[in-house]
Chimera marker file (.cmm) of the C-alpha trace (Angstrom):
<marker_set name="trace">
<marker id="1" x="48.411" y="27.633" z="-71.840" r="1" g="1" b="0" radius="0.5"/>
<marker id="2" x="49.177" y="26.696" z="-75.420" r="1" g="1" b="0" radius="0.5"/>
<marker id="3" x="52.181" y="28.393" z="-76.948" r="1" g="1" b="0" radius="0.5"/>
<marker id="4" x="53.890" y="25.569" z="-78.806" r="1" g="1" b="0" radius="0.5"/>
<marker id="5" x="52.721" y="23.295" z="-81.591" r="1" g="1" b="0" radius="0.5"/>
<marker id="6" x="54.425" y="20.582" z="-79.531" r="1" g="1" b="0" radius="0.5"/>
<marker id="7" x="52.031" y="19.136" z="-76.957" r="1" g="1" b="0" radius="0.5"/>
<marker id="8" x="55.011" y="17.803" z="-74.988" r="1" g="1" b="0" radius="0.5"/>
<marker id="9" x="56.559" y="21.262" z="-74.674" r="1" g="1" b="0" radius="0.5"/>
<marker id="10" x="53.163" y="22.723" z="-73.749" r="1" g="1" b="0" radius="0.5"/>
<marker id="11" x="52.939" y="20.170" z="-70.922" r="1" g="1" b="0" radius="0.5"/>
<marker id="12" x="56.459" y="21.051" z="-69.720" r="1" g="1" b="0" radius="0.5"/>
<marker id="13" x="55.587" y="24.738" z="-69.835" r="1" g="1" b="0" radius="0.5"/>
<marker id="14" x="52.359" y="24.144" z="-67.911" r="1" g="1" b="0" radius="0.5"/>
<marker id="15" x="54.295" y="22.311" z="-65.160" r="1" g="1" b="0" radius="0.5"/>
<marker id="16" x="56.803" y="25.148" z="-64.899" r="1" g="1" b="0" radius="0.5"/>
<marker id="17" x="54.102" y="27.810" z="-64.670" r="1" g="1" b="0" radius="0.5"/>
<marker id="18" x="52.294" y="25.799" z="-61.991" r="1" g="1" b="0" radius="0.5"/>
<marker id="19" x="55.528" y="25.818" z="-59.964" r="1" g="1" b="0" radius="0.5"/>
<marker id="20" x="55.892" y="29.589" z="-60.127" r="1" g="1" b="0" radius="0.5"/>
<marker id="21" x="58.134" y="30.046" z="-63.132" r="1" g="1" b="0" radius="0.5"/>
<marker id="22" x="57.055" y="32.586" z="-65.748" r="1" g="1" b="0" radius="0.5"/>
<marker id="23" x="57.592" y="33.357" z="-69.416" r="1" g="1" b="0" radius="0.5"/>
<marker id="24" x="59.865" y="36.360" z="-70.014" r="1" g="1" b="0" radius="0.5"/>
<marker id="25" x="60.336" y="36.034" z="-73.764" r="1" g="1" b="0" radius="0.5"/>
<marker id="26" x="58.398" y="34.354" z="-76.525" r="1" g="1" b="0" radius="0.5"/>
<marker id="27" x="59.404" y="34.725" z="-80.101" r="1" g="1" b="0" radius="0.5"/>
<marker id="28" x="60.539" y="33.260" z="-83.352" r="1" g="1" b="0" radius="0.5"/>
<marker id="29" x="63.732" y="31.288" z="-83.339" r="1" g="1" b="0" radius="0.5"/>
<marker id="30" x="66.588" y="31.458" z="-85.774" r="1" g="1" b="0" radius="0.5"/>
<marker id="31" x="68.290" y="28.981" z="-88.043" r="1" g="1" b="0" radius="0.5"/>
<marker id="32" x="66.548" y="25.621" z="-87.702" r="1" g="1" b="0" radius="0.5"/>
<marker id="33" x="64.664" y="26.647" z="-84.554" r="1" g="1" b="0" radius="0.5"/>
<marker id="34" x="61.049" y="27.692" z="-85.235" r="1" g="1" b="0" radius="0.5"/>
<marker id="35" x="60.224" y="29.143" z="-81.801" r="1" g="1" b="0" radius="0.5"/>
<marker id="36" x="61.981" y="29.884" z="-78.508" r="1" g="1" b="0" radius="0.5"/>
<marker id="37" x="60.204" y="30.506" z="-75.228" r="1" g="1" b="0" radius="0.5"/>
<marker id="38" x="62.320" y="31.640" z="-72.258" r="1" g="1" b="0" radius="0.5"/>
<marker id="39" x="61.468" y="31.157" z="-68.588" r="1" g="1" b="0" radius="0.5"/>
<marker id="40" x="62.634" y="33.571" z="-65.887" r="1" g="1" b="0" radius="0.5"/>
<marker id="41" x="64.106" y="30.945" z="-63.550" r="1" g="1" b="0" radius="0.5"/>
<marker id="42" x="65.895" y="27.588" z="-63.948" r="1" g="1" b="0" radius="0.5"/>
<marker id="43" x="63.594" y="24.647" z="-64.572" r="1" g="1" b="0" radius="0.5"/>
<marker id="44" x="61.798" y="23.657" z="-61.395" r="1" g="1" b="0" radius="0.5"/>
<marker id="45" x="60.276" y="20.391" z="-62.555" r="1" g="1" b="0" radius="0.5"/>
<marker id="46" x="62.304" y="17.214" z="-62.946" r="1" g="1" b="0" radius="0.5"/>
<marker id="47" x="63.988" y="16.948" z="-66.315" r="1" g="1" b="0" radius="0.5"/>
<marker id="48" x="64.489" y="13.233" z="-65.687" r="1" g="1" b="0" radius="0.5"/>
<marker id="49" x="60.778" y="12.575" z="-66.119" r="1" g="1" b="0" radius="0.5"/>
<marker id="50" x="60.476" y="14.067" z="-69.603" r="1" g="1" b="0" radius="0.5"/>
<marker id="51" x="59.504" y="11.862" z="-72.552" r="1" g="1" b="0" radius="0.5"/>
<marker id="52" x="62.510" y="10.528" z="-74.445" r="1" g="1" b="0" radius="0.5"/>
<marker id="53" x="61.374" y="12.351" z="-77.593" r="1" g="1" b="0" radius="0.5"/>
<marker id="54" x="62.375" y="15.651" z="-75.971" r="1" g="1" b="0" radius="0.5"/>
<marker id="55" x="66.076" y="16.538" z="-75.979" r="1" g="1" b="0" radius="0.5"/>
<marker id="56" x="67.513" y="18.266" z="-72.892" r="1" g="1" b="0" radius="0.5"/>
<marker id="57" x="70.755" y="20.223" z="-73.214" r="1" g="1" b="0" radius="0.5"/>
<marker id="58" x="72.732" y="22.032" z="-70.520" r="1" g="1" b="0" radius="0.5"/>
<marker id="59" x="73.874" y="25.105" z="-72.467" r="1" g="1" b="0" radius="0.5"/>
<marker id="60" x="75.259" y="27.058" z="-69.473" r="1" g="1" b="0" radius="0.5"/>
<marker id="61" x="76.147" y="30.094" z="-71.581" r="1" g="1" b="0" radius="0.5"/>
<marker id="62" x="75.262" y="33.433" z="-69.946" r="1" g="1" b="0" radius="0.5"/>
<marker id="63" x="74.901" y="34.993" z="-73.401" r="1" g="1" b="0" radius="0.5"/>
<marker id="64" x="72.081" y="32.562" z="-74.142" r="1" g="1" b="0" radius="0.5"/>
<marker id="65" x="70.545" y="30.444" z="-71.348" r="1" g="1" b="0" radius="0.5"/>
<marker id="66" x="71.131" y="27.725" z="-68.768" r="1" g="1" b="0" radius="0.5"/>
<marker id="67" x="69.135" y="24.728" z="-70.075" r="1" g="1" b="0" radius="0.5"/>
<marker id="68" x="66.982" y="23.967" z="-73.090" r="1" g="1" b="0" radius="0.5"/>
<marker id="69" x="64.337" y="21.394" z="-73.910" r="1" g="1" b="0" radius="0.5"/>
<marker id="70" x="63.816" y="20.803" z="-77.619" r="1" g="1" b="0" radius="0.5"/>
<marker id="71" x="61.137" y="18.974" z="-79.532" r="1" g="1" b="0" radius="0.5"/>
<marker id="72" x="62.983" y="18.187" z="-82.751" r="1" g="1" b="0" radius="0.5"/>
<marker id="73" x="59.750" y="17.153" z="-84.487" r="1" g="1" b="0" radius="0.5"/>
<marker id="74" x="58.450" y="20.740" z="-84.321" r="1" g="1" b="0" radius="0.5"/>
<marker id="75" x="61.813" y="22.558" z="-84.055" r="1" g="1" b="0" radius="0.5"/>
<marker id="76" x="60.646" y="24.390" z="-80.920" r="1" g="1" b="0" radius="0.5"/>
<marker id="77" x="62.639" y="25.054" z="-77.748" r="1" g="1" b="0" radius="0.5"/>
<marker id="78" x="61.759" y="25.885" z="-74.134" r="1" g="1" b="0" radius="0.5"/>
<marker id="79" x="64.720" y="27.487" z="-72.365" r="1" g="1" b="0" radius="0.5"/>
<marker id="80" x="65.419" y="28.883" z="-68.902" r="1" g="1" b="0" radius="0.5"/>
<marker id="81" x="67.601" y="31.623" z="-67.493" r="1" g="1" b="0" radius="0.5"/>
<marker id="82" x="70.198" y="31.071" z="-64.793" r="1" g="1" b="0" radius="0.5"/>
<link id1="1" id2="2" r="1" g="1" b="0" radius="0.2"/>
<link id1="2" id2="3" r="1" g="1" b="0" radius="0.2"/>
<link id1="3" id2="4" r="1" g="1" b="0" radius="0.2"/>
<link id1="4" id2="5" r="1" g="1" b="0" radius="0.2"/>
<link id1="5" id2="6" r="1" g="1" b="0" radius="0.2"/>
<link id1="6" id2="7" r="1" g="1" b="0" radius="0.2"/>
<link id1="7" id2="8" r="1" g="1" b="0" radius="0.2"/>
<link id1="8" id2="9" r="1" g="1" b="0" radius="0.2"/>
<link id1="9" id2="10" r="1" g="1" b="0" radius="0.2"/>
<link id1="10" id2="11" r="1" g="1" b="0" radius="0.2"/>
<link id1="11" id2="12" r="1" g="1" b="0" radius="0.2"/>
<link id1="12" id2="13" r="1" g="1" b="0" radius="0.2"/>
<link id1="13" id2="14" r="1" g="1" b="0" radius="0.2"/>
<link id1="14" id2="15" r="1" g="1" b="0" radius="0.2"/>
<link id1="15" id2="16" r="1" g="1" b="0" radius="0.2"/>
<link id1="16" id2="17" r="1" g="1" b="0" radius="0.2"/>
<link id1="17" id2="18" r="1" g="1" b="0" radius="0.2"/>
<link id1="18" id2="19" r="1" g="1" b="0" radius="0.2"/>
<link id1="19" id2="20" r="1" g="1" b="0" radius="0.2"/>
<link id1="20" id2="21" r="1" g="1" b="0" radius="0.2"/>
<link id1="21" id2="22" r="1" g="1" b="0" radius="0.2"/>
<link id1="22" id2="23" r="1" g="1" b="0" radius="0.2"/>
<link id1="23" id2="24" r="1" g="1" b="0" radius="0.2"/>
<link id1="24" id2="25" r="1" g="1" b="0" radius="0.2"/>
<link id1="25" id2="26" r="1" g="1" b="0" radius="0.2"/>
<link id1="26" id2="27" r="1" g="1" b="0" radius="0.2"/>
<link id1="27" id2="28" r="1" g="1" b="0" radius="0.2"/>
<link id1="28" id2="29" r="1" g="1" b="0" radius="0.2"/>
<link id1="29" id2="30" r="1" g="1" b="0" radius="0.2"/>
<link id1="30" id2="31" r="1" g="1" b="0" radius="0.2"/>
<link id1="31" id2="32" r="1" g="1" b="0" radius="0.2"/>
<link id1="32" id2="33" r="1" g="1" b="0" radius="0.2"/>
<link id1="33" id2="34" r="1" g="1" b="0" radius="0.2"/>
<link id1="34" id2="35" r="1" g="1" b="0" radius="0.2"/>
<link id1="35" id2="36" r="1" g="1" b="0" radius="0.2"/>
<link id1="36" id2="37" r="1" g="1" b="0" radius="0.2"/>
<link id1="37" id2="38" r="1" g="1" b="0" radius="0.2"/>
<link id1="38" id2="39" r="1" g="1" b="0" radius="0.2"/>
<link id1="39" id2="40" r="1" g="1" b="0" radius="0.2"/>
<link id1="40" id2="41" r="1" g="1" b="0" radius="0.2"/>
<link id1="41" id2="42" r="1" g="1" b="0" radius="0.2"/>
<link id1="42" id2="43" r="1" g="1" b="0" radius="0.2"/>
<link id1="43" id2="44" r="1" g="1" b="0" radius="0.2"/>
<link id1="44" id2="45" r="1" g="1" b="0" radius="0.2"/>
<link id1="45" id2="46" r="1" g="1" b="0" radius="0.2"/>
<link id1="46" id2="47" r="1" g="1" b="0" radius="0.2"/>
<link id1="47" id2="48" r="1" g="1" b="0" radius="0.2"/>
<link id1="48" id2="49" r="1" g="1" b="0" radius="0.2"/>
<link id1="49" id2="50" r="1" g="1" b="0" radius="0.2"/>
<link id1="50" id2="51" r="1" g="1" b="0" radius="0.2"/>
<link id1="51" id2="52" r="1" g="1" b="0" radius="0.2"/>
<link id1="52" id2="53" r="1" g="1" b="0" radius="0.2"/>
<link id1="53" id2="54" r="1" g="1" b="0" radius="0.2"/>
<link id1="54" id2="55" r="1" g="1" b="0" radius="0.2"/>
<link id1="55" id2="56" r="1" g="1" b="0" radius="0.2"/>
<link id1="56" id2="57" r="1" g="1" b="0" radius="0.2"/>
<link id1="57" id2="58" r="1" g="1" b="0" radius="0.2"/>
<link id1="58" id2="59" r="1" g="1" b="0" radius="0.2"/>
<link id1="59" id2="60" r="1" g="1" b="0" radius="0.2"/>
<link id1="60" id2="61" r="1" g="1" b="0" radius="0.2"/>
<link id1="61" id2="62" r="1" g="1" b="0" radius="0.2"/>
<link id1="62" id2="63" r="1" g="1" b="0" radius="0.2"/>
<link id1="63" id2="64" r="1" g="1" b="0" radius="0.2"/>
<link id1="64" id2="65" r="1" g="1" b="0" radius="0.2"/>
<link id1="65" id2="66" r="1" g="1" b="0" radius="0.2"/>
<link id1="66" id2="67" r="1" g="1" b="0" radius="0.2"/>
<link id1="67" id2="68" r="1" g="1" b="0" radius="0.2"/>
<link id1="68" id2="69" r="1" g="1" b="0" radius="0.2"/>
<link id1="69" id2="70" r="1" g="1" b="0" radius="0.2"/>
<link id1="70" id2="71" r="1" g="1" b="0" radius="0.2"/>
<link id1="71" id2="72" r="1" g="1" b="0" radius="0.2"/>
<link id1="72" id2="73" r="1" g="1" b="0" radius="0.2"/>
<link id1="73" id2="74" r="1" g="1" b="0" radius="0.2"/>
<link id1="74" id2="75" r="1" g="1" b="0" radius="0.2"/>
<link id1="75" id2="76" r="1" g="1" b="0" radius="0.2"/>
<link id1="76" id2="77" r="1" g="1" b="0" radius="0.2"/>
<link id1="77" id2="78" r="1" g="1" b="0" radius="0.2"/>
<link id1="78" id2="79" r="1" g="1" b="0" radius="0.2"/>
<link id1="79" id2="80" r="1" g="1" b="0" radius="0.2"/>
<link id1="80" id2="81" r="1" g="1" b="0" radius="0.2"/>
<link id1="81" id2="82" r="1" g="1" b="0" radius="0.2"/>
</marker_set>
């Protein structure tokens, strides 16, 4: 599945989908963010094994999401619900 311009985020998304997670929202971002894709469940794959060019943030804000993975080169973000 190719959603992002970022190949690294596409790989992370593919791993999540293979582990049973699913996309619940896919749309344009806001501000500096070009695109946001939201997963239904918390990330199931190891965030420790991600390439260092991806930035992982624990947002933990119920108004937004639990965790995000950003590729700053494409300004795209993969996020997950709680």
